[in-house]
N, C-alpha and C positions, 0 to 999 in steps of 0.2 A: 101186115102191120098198120093197117088202114086206123083203128083207132089208139093202137099203141103210141103214146106220146115220149118217143125216145129223144134225149140232147141230140144236138148235132154232134156228129164227129168232127175232131180237130182237122185241121191240114195235113198236121204233123201228128202220126198215129203216135209217137213215142210222148207227147205230151202227157204230163201227170195231171189225173183227175180223180176225185173221191179221198182225197188226203186224209189220214190219221196216224195219230201218235200214241204210244202207249209206253208206260214203266214197262218195261223190259227184264231187269235186275238192278240190284246196285249199281248204280254209276252206269247205267244204260237206258237208253231210250229206243224203242223201234219205230222205224218211219215204215207207213204202211201207204199205197196208194194204187190206183189201177190206169191202164192201159189199154188202147184199143189194138196194139199188137204185142205179142210177146216180147219181152225184152230177153237177149242172151245173158246181159250182165247189168240187174239194175244196181245203180250206185248213188249215194248220195254224197255231197262236198257237204262240210260244216266247220264253224270255228267260231271264236269267241268276239268276231266282230264282222258285221256283214260284208266289210271289203277284202276280210283277209280270209277266205273259207280253205283254211291250209290243209283239213284233214278230209280224209274220203275212206268211206267204207262201200262194199260191195257185197253183192249175193249171187246165186243162181236162183233165185227164188221168182218164178214169174209162172203162176198157174190158173187154170181156168176150169171152168165146166162145160159141159156140151149144150147149154141154153145161152150161156152168157156171151156178150159181145167183148167184153174186156177181159183181162187178166190182171190179178191180184199180185202186187208186188212188194217185199218186204224186205228191208235192211235193218241189221242192230248195229247201233252206234255204241260203243263202249269205252270205259276208261274215261267217262265224262267225270271233270271235277264238278262235287254237289252244289247244287242250289246255286246255279250260275246260269245265267242267258246264255244261250246258243244260235246263231244263225245256222239257217242250213238251206239246200237247194238240192232239189231232186234233177239228178242229171239229165237232159233232155236241150234239144234245139228252142223249149218253148217252154220255161220254167222260171217262175219267179225265187225272191230270197224268204223266206219266213224265219220264224225264231221260235225258241220253247225254253222253260225253264227246268234243268235239269234237276233230276228227283232229291230232296232232302234226304240224308243219310239217316237210316234209324236210329233213335235217340237224340235227333236233333229237336230241342226243346221251343222251337221259335213258333210263335201263333200261326196258323194258317188255316185256309178253307177251302172245301170241296164243294161242288156243287152235286146233287141228287137229281137226275134227270131221266126218266121212266116213261114208258108208252108214247112215243114221241113220233109222229107218223111226218109222211110228205105233205107239203104244201102246195098251192098250185091246183091246176084244173084235176089231177088225179088225187088230191087230198081236200084236207078243212081248210079254206081259206079265209080269214079275217079280212072285211072290207073296210074297217076303219083305218085314214090314210095315216091318224095320229099314232096308230102303234107300229109305224117303220121305223126301220132300222138301217143303217149302213155302216155301222163299225164292227168289225171291220166288214170287207166287203160282200154284204147281204143284199140279192137282189130285192129292192125294195116294190117289186110288184108281189113279192110274195106274200107280205104281210105276215110273218111269221113271229108269232109275239115271243114265244120262248127263246128259239135261236137268237132271234134280234136281241130280246133282255140279256141272254149269256154274252152275247156281242159287246154290248155296251158294258157290262159288267165285267171285262175281259180280264181286267187287274184286281179283281178281287176274290178270286179263285184260283187255286192252282191245279186242280186235278176235276176229271169228271166222273163219276159212276152212273152208268147204265145197265142196271142189271135186267134186260129184256125188252123186246117189242120197240124194232127200229124201223121206222119206214111205214110200215103196214102196207106192203106189195102184195100180198096173199088178200086182201081186201080190193082188187083192180075189179071185182065183179058188181061192186058198188055205182060206177060209173057206168051207165049205159053204152057210151064210146067204145069201152073195153070188151063188150060180149064176144065179138069173134076173134080177140086177139089175147086169149088166154095167157098164152105162154109169152109171147111180146109184152103184154103189158105188166105182168109179174116185172119181167127184167126193166123193163122202161122206167117204172116206179123206184125201184132199187137204184139205178142210174142217177135219177132226178134227186133222190133222197138224199144220197151220199154227197153228192155235188152239195145240195142245199146244206149239209153239215159240216163241209170241209174246212169253212171260214174258222170253227171252232175247234175240231178234231183235230187239224192241223196244226192248232197253235197248242191246245192244251192235252195233257196226259187222257185220253178218253180209253175208259174201260169198261169193256163191254163184256154181258155174260147173256145167256140166252134166255129168250120168252116163248110163249106158245106162238109169238107171230113169226117166228123164225123158221118153223117147223116144216112147212109146207107151201106151194104155191096157192092154195086154198084152205082158209080155215075149218070152213063146212065139213064138219068130219064125212058126211055122207058123198062128198064131192073130190075127195082127196085122187081117187082113182084115175080122174082127169089130168092130173099133174103128171109131167113128164119125167122121168128118174132124175135128170139134173135138179129138178124144181123140188126134190122128196130131202126129208131125212136132215134140215138144215144145212144142206147144203152149202147156199151161199154163205150163211154165217160162218160155217168153219173154212170156208175157201179165204174168207175177208179177213178174220182175225185170229184163225188159228196158227197163224206164225208170228203175230206182234204181240199177242199175251204171254205173262211170264206163267212159270210154274209155281215157285215156291222160292223163298231166298233163303240161304243157307243161313242159319242161327249165329247173330255175335253174341248172344248170351256166356258167360261163363260156365254156365251150367251145362253138364255133359249130357243128361238126358234131355233138355230141349233141343241139344246140336242133333241129337239121334231122332228125336220126332221131328226137327225141320227136315233131315235130309230123308226120313219115309215121306213125308208130304210130298217133297219133290219129287220122289219116284212114282207116286201116287197120282201127282196131279194130271189134270186133263186139259189144258187150256183150248179154245175157248170156255170149257164148260165148267170146269172148277179150277182155281188156282187161288193163289194169294199173293199180296206185295207188302213191303212196309215203306213207310214214309215219314220221317219225324217222327211223331208222337204215336203215329197209329200202326196198327195191323190191320190190314184190310182183306176179308176171305168173299170171295164170289164163289156162288154156288148154283147149281141146275136145279130147280124145282121140277123141270118137265120129264126128265127122263131117270133111270139110275138109281131107283129107290122102289122099295114095295107099294105096290098101287099110285106108282107115278102117272100122272095123267094126261103125257103125250106118249108114254110106253106103249109099244104093241098090248092091245087089249085096255088100254087105259081108257078112263072117262070122255076124254077129248076126241077119241076117235082117230088120233093123227099119225098113230102106230109108226114113231120115230124109235133109236138108238136099239139097244144100249150103248153107250160109247165107250163103256169101259167093264172091266171084269166083276162079276157078281161082288156086290157090296165094295166097291174099289172108291166112289165118292165118298160114303159115309166115313170108310176108314183113313180116306184123303184127310177129312175134315175132324175127325178125332185127334188125328194126328198134328194136323196144322195148329189145331186151339191150344192142344196143349204143350205145344213149343212155345207158345207167348209168352216173354218173359217181362214181366210188367215194369221190371226198373229201367229197361231198354225203351220199348213202347207200351207205355202204360194204359193206352186205348187201344179196344179189341173192336171193330165193326165187322159185321156180315152185309152181303149184297146178294138178294133174289131175288124173283121175279112176283111167284104167286104167296100173297100173305094168307096166313092163318089168323090174323086179329083184323076185321075190317067191318066198317058200319053196312049196312045195305042187305044183310041176312047172310044165312049159311051158303047160298050161291057165291057170294063173294070170298067164301073162304077157303083154304085147301086143308080139308082134313089130312090126308096122307102127308101132306109136307109136315104138318105140325108132327104128326107121329114119329115121322122120320127124323127131322132136325133139331125141333125145341129142346127134346132133352138133352142133346150135347151142348148147345146155346148156353143154357141153364148151368150143366156143369162146370163149363169153363170159363163162366163170369162173361159174357160178350155183354158190353155195355150198349151197344145200338144196332138194331137191325133193321135194314132198309128193304121196301117192297115197293111193287107196283102193283101192274094188272088191272087194280079197281082205278078206274079215270078218274079222280080225284084226288085231294089231300086230306089225310088224316095223321092225326097224332095219340099214340096211346099212352099212357101211365104205364111205366114198367110193371110186367106182368108176367107169371110162368102157369102154366096148366091152366089158363083162363082164369086166374085169380089174381087180383091188383098187388103189387107188392106194399106191402103196411109203410114203409118208406119212402114212398113216392118218387121223388126227383133228388131226394137226401139219401145220398148211400145206399138204392137198391140192390138187392141181391139178383134181382130178376132183370132180366135186358129191358131197354126201352124200343117200344115197334113205331116206325112210321111209315107210312104209304105215300110214294112221291108219283103217281100215276095221273097227273092232272095235266103232262105237257101238251097235251094237245094232237088228238089225229082224227081221222076220216069218221072214224065211231063216235066223236064227240066226249062228253064228259057223263059220268056217272052219277045218280043223285045220290045224296047221302042217305035217304031212305033210314029203316030203323038204326038206331044206335046200339052201343053196349055199353056199360055201365063203367069201366072205365077209359072210353074214351074222352079225350081232353081238348080235340080240335077237329073238324072236318068242314071240309069247302068244297064248293062244286058249281059257283056260280061264273066262273072263268077259269083261264089256263093259269096253271102255277105250279113251280118245282121248289125244291129244297136246298138250303145251303146247311153245311154241316162246318161249324168252326172249332177248330181244337184251341181254348183259349190258354191252357195251360194244363199241367200234368193231372190237373184233379177238375175241371170244369170245361164243359164241350156244351156249345149252345146249336140248336135246331131254329131255322129261320125257313118259313113258309113266304115264298115270292109270288106277288101277282103278276105275272107275264107281262101282261100288257100297261100297268105302270111303275112296276118295281115296287111297289108299296109291300111290305112287311106285313103280312096277313096274320101270323103268329110265330112267338117266339117263346124259346123257353130255353134253361138252363139246365143240364143235369151234373149234380156233382158226383162222384166216385173219390172215396178216400186211395184207394190202390196201394191199399199197405202190404198187400201180399204179393210176394216175388211171383208166385205160381197159384191161380186160383184154382182150384178142384173142388165144386160144392156138391 
């Protein structure tokens, strides 16, 4: 462990670290955290004032894997009043009171925003550090020495968004070999970076519902396809990602539609869901589907024999993910949740040429997104920010942003990681915005039932780099095109 930069263990090994919360169901938030010893009964106290945490929920979920120093704990808080601030304390002799905003009920038409943050890596000696001291933030308690512009901006803007979507690539622990100090410590270096990153993320993920799905950097302890044989069993096949998020992400919500077919489809989606790889949730005006661009479809890049050489999965039965996606999209009642958005890791529309786009992903997923009238599709993988005019089958929708039939596509992969930014490179005709000069991320604001605003934000300054408003009339209760 000479080179591995493990965080120091707390004196009390039940001290919660790497805290994260997620929407777990209607009126439910899951609280996840790690500890340096196994807990027989993880518990969370909570209530609607910080002085009176009169409710408590517990579980028996405290799990680890062979190479990890920590145990992942998860507790579901159920029966929450909607759209209400709750205070919570993870039960330990050494923990503090934090707070969250409980999920809005499906059908709540109050405007709100989500942040889309993808390809976010560890900062500090194992990552990519910005040296400009003006880019530091300490709201909430971000370590100022890290100069992490995106986490810092999320902290400074903490009251301006209610949910974070992060479809893939968290931490970049599999890039440990890029730092020479780690070269004799690959097993420990990988775990050390994971511990560092999720500690750095905790001030955001412990306060805002942090909805994650997989990217290629979650697959293995090394990204280079010819070196994955060096990874021990505990660091292959998305093991940490499953251990960390598998018990906190939701499956799919029961439909609150009056339509019986919608209820049947939603129930089918619940049975086919496989969190944290593919799942959905509803929040106010929006139905959100998170899916897996890495495995579990034909020619998936990270699957056995796939182009990435990462030999991972499958995580479901044959066609389970696509059957889930179709049932889930078909269940969306636009009179309840007018907006339908999806999040996945690898895009099929991207500037920079064919190396940046996933053809098998387009073949597998795009027909379903068009058929069921997805409004916005959010991707990462390419380390910059991009916005495209609505398109289907690589053809721009003639209506543009004014009631298109095709989805609008964005890439929000410029949040910052050890690999740096990707140049914009060659463009495509229906690209409307591309930015690779500094770290950035996106916010999606649901203004009302027919207007959705997408902003790209420069992390270091907070300036809005690009803004657009998508108008959708949403006149059909169920969209089938």
